[in-house]
MARVO-302931 format. One record per residue: residue number from 1; residue in one letter; x negated, z, y negated of N, C-alpha, C, O in turn. Coordinates in nm, 3 decimals, always signed. Atoms other than C-alpha are relative to their C-alpha. Layout:
N
<atom resi="NUM" resn="a" n_px="X" n_pz="Z" n_py="Y" ca_px="X" ca_pz="Z" ca_py="Y" c_px="X" c_pz="Z" c_py="Y" o_px="X" o_pz="Z" o_py="Y"/>
...
# end
This chain:
50
<atom resi="1" resn="m" n_px="+0.057" n_pz="-0.042" n_py="+0.189" ca_px="-9.507" ca_pz="+1.644" ca_py="-6.974" c_px="-0.131" c_pz="-0.081" c_py="+0.056" o_px="-0.148" o_pz="-0.201" o_py="+0.037"/>
<atom resi="2" resn="i" n_px="+0.147" n_pz="+0.037" n_py="+0.015" ca_px="-9.862" ca_pz="+1.597" ca_py="-6.873" c_px="-0.011" c_pz="-0.113" c_py="+0.006" o_px="-0.068" o_pz="-0.163" o_py="-0.091"/>
<atom resi="3" resn="p" n_px="+0.046" n_pz="+0.122" n_py="+0.000" ca_px="-9.863" ca_pz="+1.252" ca_py="-6.736" c_px="+0.087" c_pz="-0.094" c_py="-0.053" o_px="+0.082" o_pz="-0.205" o_py="+0.000"/>
<atom resi="4" resn="a" n_px="-0.066" n_pz="+0.052" n_py="+0.081" ca_px="-9.608" ca_pz="+1.126" ca_py="-6.988" c_px="-0.120" c_pz="+0.012" c_py="-0.104" o_px="-0.119" o_pz="-0.088" o_py="-0.176"/>
<atom resi="5" resn="l" n_px="+0.064" n_pz="-0.038" n_py="+0.117" ca_px="-9.900" ca_pz="+1.268" ca_py="-7.244" c_px="-0.095" c_pz="-0.151" c_py="+0.018" o_px="-0.071" o_pz="-0.252" o_py="-0.048"/>
<atom resi="6" resn="i" n_px="+0.100" n_pz="+0.059" n_py="-0.088" ca_px="-10.185" ca_pz="+1.065" ca_py="-7.053" c_px="+0.029" c_pz="-0.175" c_py="-0.029" o_px="-0.047" o_pz="-0.261" o_py="-0.071"/>
<atom resi="7" resn="q" n_px="+0.010" n_pz="+0.160" n_py="-0.009" ca_px="-10.016" ca_pz="+0.723" ca_py="-7.028" c_px="+0.023" c_pz="+0.017" c_py="-0.152" o_px="-0.087" o_pz="-0.016" o_py="-0.196"/>
<atom resi="8" resn="q" n_px="+0.015" n_pz="+0.047" n_py="+0.086" ca_px="-9.915" ca_pz="+0.731" ca_py="-7.395" c_px="-0.166" c_pz="-0.012" c_py="-0.048" o_px="-0.210" o_pz="-0.113" o_py="-0.103"/>
<atom resi="9" resn="r" n_px="+0.157" n_pz="+0.030" n_py="+0.079" ca_px="-10.315" ca_pz="+0.801" ca_py="-7.492" c_px="-0.083" c_pz="-0.128" c_py="+0.068" o_px="-0.193" o_pz="-0.170" o_py="+0.031"/>
<atom resi="10" resn="a" n_px="+0.066" n_pz="+0.123" n_py="-0.125" ca_px="-10.394" ca_pz="+0.508" ca_py="-7.207" c_px="+0.022" c_pz="-0.139" c_py="-0.077" o_px="-0.034" o_pz="-0.249" o_py="-0.078"/>
<atom resi="11" resn="c" n_px="-0.123" n_pz="+0.142" n_py="+0.108" ca_px="-10.120" ca_pz="+0.296" ca_py="-7.469" c_px="-0.058" c_pz="-0.042" c_py="-0.068" o_px="-0.092" o_pz="-0.157" o_py="-0.094"/>
<atom resi="12" resn="d" n_px="+0.080" n_pz="+0.057" n_py="+0.152" ca_px="-10.292" ca_pz="+0.357" ca_py="-7.756" c_px="-0.162" c_pz="-0.005" c_py="+0.024" o_px="-0.218" o_pz="+0.044" o_py="-0.073"/>
<atom resi="13" resn="a" n_px="+0.103" n_pz="+0.015" n_py="-0.026" ca_px="-10.616" ca_pz="+0.309" ca_py="-7.643" c_px="-0.028" c_pz="-0.134" c_py="+0.009" o_px="-0.141" o_pz="-0.172" o_py="-0.022"/>
<atom resi="14" resn="i" n_px="+0.067" n_pz="+0.115" n_py="+0.018" ca_px="-10.588" ca_pz="-0.057" ca_py="-7.596" c_px="+0.021" c_pz="-0.046" c_py="-0.145" o_px="-0.058" o_pz="-0.139" o_py="-0.164"/>
<atom resi="15" resn="p" n_px="-0.002" n_pz="+0.059" n_py="+0.125" ca_px="-10.504" ca_pz="-0.142" ca_py="-7.959" c_px="-0.098" c_pz="+0.063" c_py="-0.089" o_px="-0.115" o_pz="+0.023" o_py="-0.204"/>
<atom resi="16" resn="y" n_px="+0.122" n_pz="-0.029" n_py="+0.136" ca_px="-10.799" ca_pz="+0.064" ca_py="-8.125" c_px="-0.103" c_pz="-0.063" c_py="+0.101" o_px="-0.216" o_pz="-0.048" o_py="+0.055"/>
<atom resi="17" resn="s" n_px="+0.154" n_pz="+0.032" n_py="-0.084" ca_px="-11.057" ca_pz="-0.078" ca_py="-7.853" c_px="+0.010" c_pz="-0.153" c_py="-0.060" o_px="-0.083" o_pz="-0.208" o_py="-0.119"/>
<atom resi="18" resn="i" n_px="+0.017" n_pz="+0.189" n_py="+0.094" ca_px="-10.932" ca_pz="-0.482" ca_py="-7.983" c_px="+0.004" c_pz="+0.025" c_py="-0.111" o_px="-0.017" o_pz="-0.081" o_py="-0.169"/>
<atom resi="19" resn="s" n_px="+0.064" n_pz="-0.061" n_py="+0.131" ca_px="-10.970" ca_pz="-0.285" ca_py="-8.326" c_px="-0.119" c_pz="-0.009" c_py="-0.015" o_px="-0.166" o_pz="-0.070" o_py="-0.111"/>
<atom resi="20" resn="f" n_px="+0.133" n_pz="-0.042" n_py="+0.024" ca_px="-11.300" ca_pz="-0.189" ca_py="-8.268" c_px="-0.055" c_pz="-0.092" c_py="+0.028" o_px="-0.165" o_pz="-0.103" o_py="-0.025"/>
<atom resi="21" resn="s" n_px="+0.120" n_pz="+0.117" n_py="-0.020" ca_px="-11.433" ca_pz="-0.504" ca_py="-8.130" c_px="+0.040" c_pz="-0.111" c_py="-0.041" o_px="+0.004" o_pz="-0.217" o_py="+0.009"/>
<atom resi="22" resn="i" n_px="-0.004" n_pz="+0.087" n_py="+0.098" ca_px="-11.284" ca_pz="-0.689" ca_py="-8.397" c_px="-0.077" c_pz="+0.058" c_py="-0.123" o_px="-0.136" o_pz="-0.001" o_py="-0.214"/>
<atom resi="23" resn="t" n_px="+0.112" n_pz="-0.107" n_py="+0.184" ca_px="-11.461" ca_pz="-0.439" ca_py="-8.689" c_px="-0.106" c_pz="-0.037" c_py="+0.073" o_px="-0.143" o_pz="-0.144" o_py="+0.024"/>
<atom resi="24" resn="a" n_px="+0.115" n_pz="+0.049" n_py="-0.019" ca_px="-11.762" ca_pz="-0.491" ca_py="-8.494" c_px="-0.055" c_pz="-0.118" c_py="+0.049" o_px="-0.161" o_pz="-0.124" o_py="+0.112"/>
<atom resi="25" resn="g" n_px="+0.078" n_pz="+0.151" n_py="+0.023" ca_px="-11.787" ca_pz="-0.903" ca_py="-8.510" c_px="+0.043" c_pz="-0.041" c_py="+0.173" o_px="+0.030" o_pz="-0.159" o_py="+0.205"/>
<atom resi="26" resn="l" n_px="+0.008" n_pz="+0.030" n_py="-0.141" ca_px="-11.705" ca_pz="-0.881" ca_py="-8.100" c_px="+0.155" c_pz="-0.164" c_py="+0.031" o_px="+0.222" o_pz="-0.243" o_py="-0.036"/>
<atom resi="27" resn="d" n_px="-0.148" n_pz="+0.072" n_py="-0.027" ca_px="-11.424" ca_pz="-1.083" ca_py="-7.915" c_px="+0.106" c_pz="+0.073" c_py="+0.010" o_px="+0.053" o_pz="+0.138" o_py="+0.101"/>
<atom resi="28" resn="p" n_px="-0.145" n_pz="-0.061" n_py="-0.067" ca_px="-11.082" ca_pz="-0.904" ca_py="-7.847" c_px="-0.048" c_pz="+0.030" c_py="+0.143" o_px="-0.056" o_pz="+0.142" o_py="+0.194"/>
<atom resi="29" resn="s" n_px="-0.023" n_pz="-0.064" n_py="-0.195" ca_px="-11.139" ca_pz="-0.938" ca_py="-7.448" c_px="-0.074" c_pz="+0.058" c_py="-0.003" o_px="-0.081" o_pz="+0.115" o_py="+0.106"/>
<atom resi="30" resn="v" n_px="+0.106" n_pz="-0.061" n_py="-0.044" ca_px="-11.447" ca_pz="-0.768" ca_py="-7.517" c_px="+0.063" c_pz="+0.213" c_py="+0.015" o_px="+0.033" o_pz="+0.299" o_py="+0.097"/>
<atom resi="31" resn="g" n_px="-0.057" n_pz="-0.112" n_py="+0.025" ca_px="-11.241" ca_pz="-0.441" ca_py="-7.643" c_px="+0.052" c_pz="+0.044" c_py="+0.116" o_px="+0.022" o_pz="+0.154" o_py="+0.162"/>
<atom resi="32" resn="l" n_px="-0.088" n_pz="-0.023" n_py="-0.100" ca_px="-10.977" ca_pz="-0.496" ca_py="-7.342" c_px="-0.071" c_pz="+0.048" c_py="+0.110" o_px="-0.031" o_pz="+0.148" o_py="+0.170"/>
<atom resi="33" resn="f" n_px="+0.025" n_pz="-0.020" n_py="-0.106" ca_px="-11.220" ca_pz="-0.516" ca_py="-7.078" c_px="-0.063" c_pz="+0.143" c_py="+0.018" o_px="-0.038" o_pz="+0.213" o_py="+0.117"/>
<atom resi="34" resn="v" n_px="-0.007" n_pz="-0.124" n_py="-0.005" ca_px="-11.389" ca_pz="-0.196" ca_py="-7.192" c_px="+0.040" c_pz="+0.087" c_py="+0.035" o_px="-0.009" o_pz="+0.167" o_py="+0.115"/>
<atom resi="35" resn="s" n_px="-0.115" n_pz="-0.073" n_py="-0.016" ca_px="-11.091" ca_pz="-0.032" ca_py="-7.219" c_px="+0.018" c_pz="+0.019" c_py="+0.192" o_px="+0.002" o_pz="+0.120" o_py="+0.262"/>
<atom resi="36" resn="f" n_px="-0.018" n_pz="-0.017" n_py="-0.123" ca_px="-11.029" ca_pz="-0.089" ca_py="-6.878" c_px="-0.090" c_pz="+0.038" c_py="+0.108" o_px="-0.045" o_pz="+0.095" o_py="+0.207"/>
<atom resi="37" resn="t" n_px="+0.112" n_pz="-0.058" n_py="-0.125" ca_px="-11.373" ca_pz="-0.025" ca_py="-6.658" c_px="+0.012" c_pz="+0.145" c_py="-0.053" o_px="+0.028" o_pz="+0.230" o_py="+0.035"/>
<atom resi="38" resn="m" n_px="-0.017" n_pz="-0.137" n_py="+0.043" ca_px="-11.348" ca_pz="+0.306" ca_py="-6.896" c_px="+0.117" c_pz="+0.028" c_py="+0.098" o_px="+0.080" o_pz="+0.034" o_py="+0.215"/>
<atom resi="39" resn="a" n_px="-0.076" n_pz="-0.062" n_py="-0.049" ca_px="-11.035" ca_pz="+0.412" ca_py="-6.768" c_px="+0.014" c_pz="+0.042" c_py="+0.182" o_px="+0.062" o_pz="+0.141" o_py="+0.236"/>
<atom resi="40" resn="v" n_px="+0.073" n_pz="+0.050" n_py="-0.126" ca_px="-11.172" ca_pz="+0.258" ca_py="-6.391" c_px="-0.046" c_pz="+0.159" c_py="+0.033" o_px="-0.004" o_pz="+0.261" o_py="+0.087"/>
<atom resi="41" resn="v" n_px="+0.079" n_pz="-0.127" n_py="-0.051" ca_px="-11.440" ca_pz="+0.480" ca_py="-6.394" c_px="-0.014" c_pz="+0.109" c_py="-0.052" o_px="-0.127" o_pz="+0.159" o_py="-0.053"/>
<atom resi="42" resn="i" n_px="-0.021" n_pz="-0.122" n_py="+0.006" ca_px="-11.296" ca_pz="+0.797" ca_py="-6.526" c_px="+0.136" c_pz="+0.034" c_py="+0.138" o_px="+0.163" o_pz="+0.139" o_py="+0.197"/>
<atom resi="43" resn="a" n_px="-0.100" n_pz="-0.013" n_py="-0.127" ca_px="-11.012" ca_pz="+0.734" ca_py="-6.253" c_px="-0.087" c_pz="+0.015" c_py="+0.124" o_px="-0.014" o_pz="+0.021" o_py="+0.223"/>
<atom resi="44" resn="i" n_px="+0.060" n_pz="+0.024" n_py="-0.093" ca_px="-11.277" ca_pz="+0.732" ca_py="-6.006" c_px="-0.156" c_pz="+0.135" c_py="-0.005" o_px="-0.229" o_pz="+0.190" o_py="+0.078"/>
<atom resi="45" resn="v" n_px="+0.149" n_pz="-0.126" n_py="-0.001" ca_px="-11.568" ca_pz="+0.991" ca_py="-6.115" c_px="+0.088" c_pz="+0.109" c_py="+0.003" o_px="+0.083" o_pz="+0.186" o_py="+0.099"/>
<atom resi="46" resn="a" n_px="-0.097" n_pz="-0.149" n_py="+0.050" ca_px="-11.283" ca_pz="+1.272" ca_py="-6.276" c_px="+0.047" c_pz="+0.134" c_py="+0.124" o_px="+0.144" o_pz="+0.131" o_py="+0.199"/>
<atom resi="47" resn="d" n_px="-0.089" n_pz="-0.093" n_py="-0.131" ca_px="-11.198" ca_pz="+1.551" ca_py="-6.026" c_px="+0.113" c_pz="+0.064" c_py="-0.058" o_px="+0.125" o_pz="+0.140" o_py="-0.153"/>
<atom resi="48" resn="a" n_px="-0.104" n_pz="-0.147" n_py="+0.059" ca_px="-10.864" ca_pz="+1.689" ca_py="-6.023" c_px="-0.034" c_pz="+0.152" c_py="+0.031" o_px="-0.092" o_pz="+0.182" o_py="+0.135"/>
<atom resi="49" resn="p" n_px="-0.029" n_pz="-0.125" n_py="-0.040" ca_px="-10.834" ca_pz="+2.049" ca_py="-6.035" c_px="+0.080" c_pz="+0.058" c_py="+0.101" o_px="+0.200" o_pz="+0.034" o_py="+0.109"/>
<atom resi="50" resn="r" n_px="-0.072" n_pz="-0.043" n_py="-0.097" ca_px="-10.751" ca_pz="+2.237" ca_py="-5.747" c_px="+0.022" c_pz="+0.129" c_py="-0.030" o_px="+0.089" o_pz="+0.199" o_py="+0.045"/>
# end
């Protein structure tokens, strides 16, 4: 159940990042790059509960 919710949040972040980058006057690819980079950094740095 929890992984499905996390995946849904990750899928929701992509359209939001594109729309925020367009609103800020940036290229939509910048929003995609930032969301991907943020996901990778969180996956590396975040610690799983033990």
